[in-house]
C-alpha positions in Angstrom: 0.0 0.0 0.0 1.4 3.4 -1.1 0.4 6.3 1.2 1.2 9.8 0.1 0.6 12.9 2.2 -0.2 15.6 -0.4 -1.1 18.2 2.2 -0.3 18.4 5.9 -1.7 21.6 7.3 -4.8 22.6 9.2 -7.5 24.7 7.6 -5.6 28.0 7.4 -2.4 26.6 5.7 1.1 27.1 6.9 1.9 30.0 6.7 -1.7 31.0 7.3 -3.4 32.7 4.4 -4.3 36.0 6.1 -1.8 36.0 9.0 1.1 38.2 10.0 2.0 36.5 13.3 5.7 35.8 14.2 5.3 32.1 13.3 4.0 32.9 9.8 6.6 35.5 9.2 9.3 33.0 10.2 8.0 30.3 7.9 7.6 32.7 5.0 11.2 33.8 5.5 12.4 30.1 5.5 10.9 29.5 2.1 8.8 27.0 0.2 10.3 23.9 1.8 8.5 24.9 5.0 5.1 25.6 3.5 2.2 23.3 4.1 -1.1 23.0 2.2 -4.5 21.7 3.3 -4.7 18.1 4.3 -5.1 15.3 1.7 -3.9 11.7 1.8 -3.7 9.6 -1.3 -3.6 5.8 -1.2 -2.3 3.8 -4.2 -3.0 6.7 -6.5 -6.7 5.9 -6.6 -8.2 6.6 -3.2 -8.1 10.0 -1.6 -8.9 10.8 2.0 -10.5 14.2 1.8 -10.4 16.6 -1.2 -9.3 20.1 -0.1 -9.2 23.4 -2.0 -5.5 22.6 -2.7 -6.2 19.3 -4.5 -5.6 20.8 -7.9 -2.3 22.3 -6.8 -1.4 18.9 -5.3 -2.0 17.3 -8.7 0.5 19.7 -10.3 3.1 19.7 -7.6 3.3 16.0 -7.1 2.2 14.6 -10.5 -1.0 13.0 -9.2 -3.4 12.1 -12.0 -6.9 12.7 -10.7 -8.5 11.3 -13.9 -7.6 7.9 -12.3 -9.1 8.8 -9.0 -11.8 6.2 -8.1 -12.7 6.9 -4.5 -12.9 9.7 -2.0 -13.4 9.1 1.8 -14.4 12.5 3.2 -13.8 12.9 7.0 -16.4 15.7 7.3 -17.8 18.7 5.4 -15.5 21.5 6.5 -14.1 23.4 3.6 -10.4 22.4 4.1 -11.4 18.7 3.9 -14.1 18.7 1.3 -14.1 21.4 -1.5 -17.0 20.2 -3.6 -17.0 23.0 -6.2 -14.3 21.2 -8.2 -16.5 18.2 -9.0 -18.5 20.2 -11.5 -15.4 19.9 -13.7 -15.4 16.1 -14.0 -16.7 15.8 -17.5 -18.6 17.9 -20.2 -16.2 20.2 -22.0 -14.0 20.5 -18.8 -12.5 17.1 -18.9 -11.9 14.1 -21.2 -11.1 10.9 -19.4 -11.7 7.2 -19.6 -11.7 6.6 -15.8 -14.5 5.2 -13.7 -17.4 7.0 -11.9 -15.9 8.8 -8.9 -17.4 7.3 -5.7 -17.5 9.8 -2.8 -18.2 8.6 0.7 -18.9 10.8 3.7 -21.5 11.8 6.4 -24.8 13.4 5.7 -23.3 16.9 5.8 -20.8 15.9 3.1 -23.8 15.0 0.9 -25.5 18.3 1.7 -22.4 20.3 0.9 -21.9 18.3 -2.4 -25.5 19.1 -3.4 -25.2 22.8 -2.4 -21.9 23.4 -4.1 -22.8 21.7 -7.4 -26.4 22.8 -7.6 -25.8 25.8 -9.9 -23.2 24.5 -12.3 -23.3 20.7 -12.5 -24.0 19.7 -16.1 -26.2 16.8 -16.9 -23.3 15.2 -18.7 -21.2 15.3 -15.5 -23.8 13.7 -13.1 -23.1 10.1 -14.2 -19.4 10.6 -13.4 -20.1 11.2 -9.7 -21.8 9.2 -7.0 -22.1 10.2 -3.3 -22.8 7.6 -0.6 -23.7 8.5 3.0 -21.8 6.7 5.8 -22.2 6.5 9.5 -19.8 5.5 12.3 -19.1 1.8 13.0 -19.7 0.6 9.5 -17.6 -2.0 7.7 -17.7 -1.9 3.9 -15.8 -2.7 0.8 -14.7 0.2 -1.4 -13.2 -1.4 -4.4 -10.4 -3.7 -3.2 -10.3 -2.0 0.2 -11.9 -2.9 3.5 -13.0 0.3 5.2 -14.1 0.7 8.8 -15.7 4.0 9.8 -15.3 5.4 13.3 -16.7 8.4 15.1 -14.3 11.4 15.4 -14.5 13.7 18.4 -14.5 17.0 16.4 -17.8 18.8 15.7 -21.1 19.3 17.5 -22.8 20.1 14.2 -22.0 16.9 12.4 -20.5 13.5 13.0 -17.1 13.6 11.5 -15.6 10.2 10.6 -12.2 8.5 11.0 -11.1 5.7 8.8 -9.3 2.4 8.9 -8.3 1.1 5.4 -7.0 -2.3 4.7 -5.8 -4.0 1.5 -3.8 -7.2 1.1 -3.3 -7.5 4.8 -1.8 -4.0 5.2 -3.7 -1.5 7.3 -3.7 2.3 7.5 -5.5 4.2 10.4 -6.4 7.8 9.8 -7.0 9.9 13.0 -7.5 13.4 11.5 -9.6 16.2 12.9 -10.4 14.7 16.2 -9.6 15.0 19.9 -9.0 11.8 21.9 -11.7 9.3 21.1 -13.9 7.0 23.3 -12.7 3.6 24.2 -15.5 2.1 22.1 -13.5 3.0 19.0 -10.6 0.8 20.1 -12.9 -2.0 21.0 -14.6 -1.9 17.6 -11.3 -2.0 15.8 -10.1 -4.9 17.9 -13.4 -6.8 17.4 -13.0 -6.4 13.6 -9.3 -7.6 13.6 -7.9 -4.3 12.5 -4.1 -4.0 12.5 -2.4 -0.8 11.4 1.0 -0.8 9.8 0.8 3.0 9.8 -1.3 5.3 11.9 -1.4 9.0 11.3 -2.5 11.3 14.2 -3.9 14.8 14.0 -1.2 16.9 15.8 -2.7 20.3 15.1 -1.7 21.6 18.5 1.8 20.0 18.6 3.1 20.8 22.1 -0.3 21.8 23.5 -2.7 19.1 24.7 -6.3 19.3 23.6 -7.6 16.7 26.0 -11.0 15.2 25.3 -12.8 18.5 25.1 -10.9 20.0 22.1 -11.5 19.4 18.4 -7.9 18.5 17.7 -4.9 16.9 19.4 -1.3 17.6 20.4 1.6 15.2 20.7 0.6 14.3 24.3 -2.8 13.3 23.2 -1.3 11.3 20.4 0.8 9.3 22.8 -2.3 8.4 24.9 -4.0 7.2 21.8 -0.9 5.3 20.7 -0.8 3.4 24.0 -4.4 2.5 23.8 -4.0 1.2 20.3 -1.0 -0.8 21.4 -2.8 -2.3 24.4 -5.6 -3.5 22.1 -3.2 -5.0 19.7 -4.2 -2.7 16.8 -0.6 -1.5 16.4 2.7 -3.1 17.4 6.3 -2.1 17.7 6.7 -2.2 13.9 3.8 0.2 13.2 4.9 3.6 11.8 3.5 6.5 13.9 3.1 9.6 11.8 1.9 13.1 12.9 0.3 15.7 10.6 -2.4 18.4 10.2 -0.3 21.1 11.7 -1.6 24.6 12.6 0.5 27.7 12.0 0.0 28.4 15.8 2.3 25.5 16.5 5.1 26.9 14.3 5.7 23.5 12.7 9.1 24.2 11.2 11.3 21.2 10.1 13.7 22.0 12.9 11.0 22.0 15.6 9.4 18.8 14.3 12.8 17.0 14.3 12.9 17.6 18.1 9.4 16.2 18.4 10.4 13.1 16.4 13.4 12.5 18.7 11.4 12.9 21.9 8.4 10.8 21.0 9.6 8.4 18.3 7.2 9.6 15.7 7.6 10.7 12.0 6.3 14.1 11.0 4.7 14.2 7.6 5.5 16.9 5.1 3.8 17.8 1.8 4.5 15.1 -0.8 6.1 12.5 1.5 5.4 8.8 0.6 5.3 5.7 2.8 5.1 2.1 1.6 3.6 -0.5 3.9 
């Protein structure tokens, strides 16, 4: 399984789009190698977790061919994770391709946002090229060759955001983005369905600050609590790669700072374009 982190920032980007704080000034001065775009993870070049406003840029920067995209697993409807306006371009005079119908999966709000954003401009010729399916937490389904388990994120009071476990050919990836620490039921459900993650990626928006269970995101201390629970349940082991991502500009996630975090906690910090093979 090939896992590529196309974007690794929180909603505002790093540096933040409208910000002049010291962190953003520093990151701008350090140059493009320190910049981070909105979160997107691509699996095997055909399955995308989320589809942010920066997806088009990702395709240009990293050579990703979205004409071959088959599946999107949307975590929730927030703009930085699901930018539905782009889907009006998947056909008609905007695109010639021989790829399959794009299957989009997400919660009820994802479906509503899709309908709202495409209502004015979606051509009849494009509609057959898109399909949206609503998911709920604690579902087990097949998406093409992938086994997918949906889990409840602890993120929003207005919608039930989703987390995903994705498995193919006995290799598993666990995606814990846009969530605070989760309830123990999540770990029990994964264990009961024989999930084993060769790579887990944690939301580390807050980096050195802890969000606890009341926040919408996590820091590295929260990640370590989650890591231990996953280990205790047998969902991960000593060989599992532990990756952190989804950084806010408020955390000043420079390469130098993240290298210190890696040394202290034994994790790998994702950067835009990085690739893992499991």
